[in-house]
N, C-alpha and C positions, 0 to 999 in steps of 0.2 A: 508210350508214343504212339504205336502204331493202332489206329482204329478205324478199320474198314468200312469205308462210307457205301461203297458200292453195294447194292444188292446181289447175292451169290448169282451168277450166270448159271441157266437151266440148261442141262444137257440130257437129252433123250439118247439113252444108249441101246441100241439094237444088236444084240450078239446071242446066238443060241448056245454058245459054249458058256455054262453057268458059271464053272470056275474061273474062266477068264473075265466073265462080265462082273463077278464079284471083285476080282483083283482090280480092275480098272475102277469100279465105282468107289473102293476105298481110297485108291490112290487120288482120283479126281476131287472126292470129298475133302481130302486133305489140303488139295489145292485150291479149295475155296468154291468149288462148284456144287450146285445141287443137281443129284443124278436120280433120274428114273430108269428103269430097264424093261425092255420085253424082248421076247426071244424069236419073233418072226416078222419078216418083212411086211406082210400085209397088215398085222397088228400095228406094227410100227407107222404106216400111212396114216391109220385111222387116229392113232395116238398124236401125231403131229398136228392134226387139224384141232386137236381139242386140250392140248396141254400148255399151249403158249410156251413151247420150248425155244431157246436161244439159238440153240446149234444141234443139229443131228449127229450123231456119231455112229456110223453102222459098219458091220462086217459086209463084203462083197457078195459071199455066199450066204444067203439066208434061206430058209422054208418058208413057203408061203408067197414070197415074191423075191426075185431076184434083186441083188444090190443095183444094177443097171434100171431095171425098170422102177425101182424104188425111187432112183435119183431123177428120172425121166417125169415120174407121175408128181413127185414133190416139187420139183421146178415149175411144172405147169400149175399146181394148185397153190404153192406157197413159194413164190419166186424168189421171194427176200429172206428166206429162212436158209442158212448156210448148212450145208451137207459135208461132213468130212468121213472119207471111206477109210477101212483098214483092210489091207489085202495080203494074201499069202504070197508066197515065193512065186515067180512067173507068171503073175496076172499084172506087170506093171501097165502093159498095153492096153488091158481091159481097163485098168483104173484111169489112164489117160483118155479113154472112150468115154468113161463116166464124167470126166471133166467138162468135155467138151457138150456132155448133156446138161450140164448145170452144177456138179459138184463143186465144193469151194475148194477142196484139197483132199490129199490122199496120203496114206501113211503105209509103208511095206512092213509087214510084220517079218520077224521082231522088230520092235521099234522102242526107243528110249522113251521113258514115261515123261522125262522134261520136254523131250522133242514134242510128245502128244499134246502136253498142257500149253506150250507155246504155240501150236496149231490152232488149239481151241480157243484159246484167247485172242487171236486174230480172228478168227471166224465169227466170235461173239461181236468183235467191235465192227468188223464188216457189217454184220446183220443189223447191228445199231444204228449204224451212219445209213442204211438203206430205210429202216424202219421208223425212226423217229422223225416225225414231220417236222419242217423248220416253217413256222408261221411268219408271214411277210409282215413288215410294220403296217400297223393300221388294222391288223387282223384279230381275231379274238383273243382274249387275255387266256394266258395257260402258264401251267408250271414248266413246261419242257422246253425245248430249242426254240428261239424266236428271235428274228431281227427286229430291234425294239428301237423306236425312235419316231418322231415325226418332224424331224429338221428336215431343211430342204435338201441338205447333202445325202441324208438317209432315203428321203423320197426318190431323188435322183437315182440312188443303187438299186431300189427296188424296180422303178421302171425299166433299167438296162436289164436287171434279171428278167422281165417280162417280155422283154424285146428281144433277146437271145436266146432264152431257154429252148424253144421249140425248133431253133435253127441250127442245122449241123456243122457249126463252126467251132473251132478251137478258142478257148477264151483264157486270158490271162488275167488274174485278179492281183493287185498290186496294193501293198499296205503295210503299214508298219506292225511289229509283232504285237498280237493281242488286239487286233481288230476286227477278226471274226472272219477270216478268208476262209476257213473250212466251213462255216454256215453258208457263206454265199455259194461254195461249189455245191454244197447238198441242196440249197435251193433250185439251183439251175438244174440239177439232176433229178429232183423231183416233179419239176415242171417240164420236163423235156417228154420226147416220145420215147425215151429209153427208161423210163421211171420203173420199167418192171424188170428191166435187166440189171446185172451187177453193177453196183458201185464200188468201186476197188479204190482205197486211199492209201498213198505212201508218203511219209516223209523223208525226203531224199537227204537231209540232212541228220537223221537219226539212225541211217544204217552205213556201217563201216564201208567205206569206198571200195574195198577188196570183195565185197559182197553184194554191193548194190546193182552191180550189172546181172549178177546171176538172180537177183531179187526180181528185178524188171523183167528179164527174159528167159530165165530159166536155164538149166544146163543139162547136157547129157552125161551119162554115166561114165565116170572115168575122166571127166574134163578137168579136174584138179583134185587134189589130195583130199580126201573126205566126201567126194562125190560119187558115192556108193551105187547110186540109182538115178535115172532120170528124174528130172524135177520140171514143173512149168511155171513160168512166171507169173508176175501181176498182168501183163499184157494178155496173156492166153485166158487167165481168169477173167478179165474185163470184156473178153470177145463179145460184141454186140451191145455191150454197156459203154460205161463212163471210168476213166481213169483218172483219179485225182493225184497231180504231182505236186506237193508242196514243197517249199523251199527249192524251187527249179534252180535258182542261182548257186547252190551247191553241188551241182553236178560237174563231174571232171570231164575234160576234154575228150576223152574216149567215149563216155556214155553220151555226151552230146552228139557225137557223129552217130552213133546208133541210134539215138531219138530222131535225128532228123530224117534218118533213112525210113524210119516207120512213117513219120508223118508225111514224107513224100510218097513212099510206095506201099503204105501199110503191110509191110512185110518186113520179118527179121528173122536172126538166126539165134538159136539157144547157144550158151557158151559151150565151146566144143563141138558144136554141130555144124552140118554143112549144108543141111536142106533149109530151104526158104519156107517160113511158117507166115500163113496170110492173117490177118485180123482185122476186125470192124470195130474199131475203138474211138470213143470222143474223148479228147484230151482236154481237161481243164487244170491249168497251172497256176502256182502262188508264188510270190516271192515278196520280201521285204527290201531286197536289195535294189541298187540302182544299176540296173542291167546296161544302160547306155553307158555308164561309167566303166563296167567291166567290159563291156565290146571295146572300148578305147584302150584299155590297159591288156586286152589280148586274152581276158579272164572267161569271155563268153561270146560264143559264135553268132555273128550278125544273121546270117541266114536262118539261124535256129529261133533266133529272137523275132524275125519278122513270120515265122511260121506259127509261133506261139501266140503272137500279139495281134491276130485276126482281130478279134475284139477284146479290149480292154475295160476292165472295171477297176476303177481306184476307189478305195476305201478310206474315207476321211479320218484321221486320229480323233481321239474323243476331245483333245483339246479345240477341236473346230466345230465341235456340235455338243457344246456344254449344256443346250437347252434340253438334251435328250437324258441327261443325267437323272434328274427326278424319276422319270419314266423307267430308267435302266435299274436304279435302285430299288424301285418297289416291285419290278419285275424279278430281281433276284431273291428278295426278300420273301415273296410268293413261292417262288421256286424251291428255296431250300426250307422254308417252314414246311411244305409239303414233304420234301424229303426227310427231314428230321423229325416228323410228326410234333412240330413247335407251333404254338401259336403265332399268327401274324402280328409282329409288333408294329405300331405306329412310328414315325419318325417326325420330328419337329423341323420348320421350315429353316431354323437356324443351324441343324445338322445337315439338310440338303444345301443350304448355302456355302457351308464348309466344305462340302464333297465338290461342289461345283467350281470352288475356287483352286482346287488342287490342279497340278499339270497332268498328271496321270501317264508318264513315261510307259506304263504297261499296257495302256488303253483299257480296252472294255474288259480284258482278263483280269488285271490289276483291279479295277472296281468290283468285279464279280468277288474277287478274292476278299476283299474289304467288306462288302456287305454281307458275306457268309461268317465272317469274324464278328461283325456287329449282331448278327442274329444269335450266335452262339451265347456272345457276352450278354446278351438283353435278356434271355430267359424269360421271354414274354413280356417283358415290360416296355416302356417307351423307350425309344432311341434319342437321345437328346444331342446336344451341340458337345458336351462334356465327353460323352461316350467316343464320339467321333474321333475328338481330340486325342484320346487316349490311344486308340485303335490306330490312326494314323501316326502317333508318335512311336507306337511299338513296332511298326512297320519300317520306319525311318531307323529305327535302332538295328533292326534286323539286317537292313541292307547298306548300312554303314561301312565304307570301306576299312578292311583291317589287314595288318601285315601276316600274311600266312605263317604259323610258327614251324613250318616244315624245316627251313633251311636249318633254324638253330636244332631242331631235334634230330635231323641229319648228322649235323656236326658232333651233337652229343654221342650218337650210337656209333660212330667213327672212332671217336676218342677213346671210349670203351673197348671197342674192337682191339683198337692198337695196344691197348692196355692188358689185353687178354682177358678182360672182364665177360665177353662175351663173342659168340661166333655167328649170330644171327641176324646181323644189321639189316640187310636187304628184306627179310621176312617180317622183320618187326616195323620197318618203314612202309612195306607194303599194306600191312594189317592196319596200320593207324591211318593211312591215307584211304584204305577202303571204308574203314569206320567213319570218317568224316564225310566222305562222299554218299553214303548210304543215309547217315544222320541228317545231312542238308537235304537230299532228294525226299525224304519221308515228311520232312518239315515243310517243303515248299508245296508237295502234294497233298498237304493237309491229311495225312495218313491215310491216303489213297493207294494200297500197294500196286494196284494194277498200273495206275498212273506213273507212279514211281519207276515200277518194272520197265515200262515203255521208255522212259527218258534215258535209263541207265542200259537200254539193249539188253536184259535180262527177262527170263520168263518170271512170272509170279511166284512159282514154286521153287526157282533159284534164289529169289530174292528173300523169301519168307525164311529160307534155310540159311542164308546169310546173316539174317536179322538174330535168328535164334544163336548161331554161332557166336556173334558178336555181343549177345546180351541186350540187343535193342528191341526184340519181340515181345511186344505185351499183349498178345491175343486178338 
């Protein structure tokens, strides 16, 4: 069931303790990373320029070149390469200073390996968002990320990106789920004066509400149970750069107030802190919600809306730009044929016509998923109308509403417990629910463990272990 489509993320590990380096490399390799090791800071600086690493993981104290100087030089020479520092006890203030110099994050020794893997996955994703170029509509064809389409609505979107990218204004991107709001945010960032500074993205709906405030603003040691050290938040990480707040309509009232204060004053407090922290951050926000309706119902602050809505870029749903579907389909076939090392198939006009006739409630993301399935099923042969019908029919069957079996299963467990046949109804119910959730997440993510883990709020290492425990892991 599980087929990892992402190429392994490349970690350059700079650590002079050979035993620790070997242990870390073993764990990270097991977590799906490709690891290369060097022992000196100056050697690590040279290797970072030639190894094309996705993330640098370095000790703060290194021979040849200290951690702070390493961070400073790496940030100057490779501003979009995330650096994660490992620090010993008593060096947290130094680690925070390193973050100000450009480090993505830091971990205090001793640390949990699961936490390390989670930080490295986030760092690798942040690096990808900064480095992978977004080609605007009408640009050169390529297999990577692109805003595809020559329809009038897409032309207007690209004109708006060009108009606002270089201006120091807050941007609100609005559109249905799957229309490509993150691509627009990245295009604005890459064409702005902050393109060499950090681009930090966070999905406000994907982080539990009780953790989101700390995720955004950081926390002081002892601010809450489990806060055993000071942590910086996304705002500090994005200082001098751009912070992309996806699903802004899901913010709680408390966090809306703090966000408004940052927009007004460019200052905030960490959770549990008293000091004011100043930042220079450009905000790009996105939502699929009707914020005006939420304002009327008391779910969103009107003053925050006006602060975010300085420039609004509305994204059209796919059904309103059907003329772009042929271009999009061929773009996705080209992109994934390169990723899968598969021949680029032809697609018949009748097949294209069927795809254009669909309503696409999931918009471009749904079309992308269908194109990927068509490519895998084609095996290098032409894609005809019948192949499209089969794929769309399978999609419909998967998304057809069904009655969840959990109510009947719960009743059965409780009856058996009442009769003295079992005493673990809760554990069995939770296990079955977890199995179903993980099975659906992996299927929806097309076997991509990293993507499924992000949706579930788990590290990739934790997800993989759970899949093994439940017998769902297939290597």
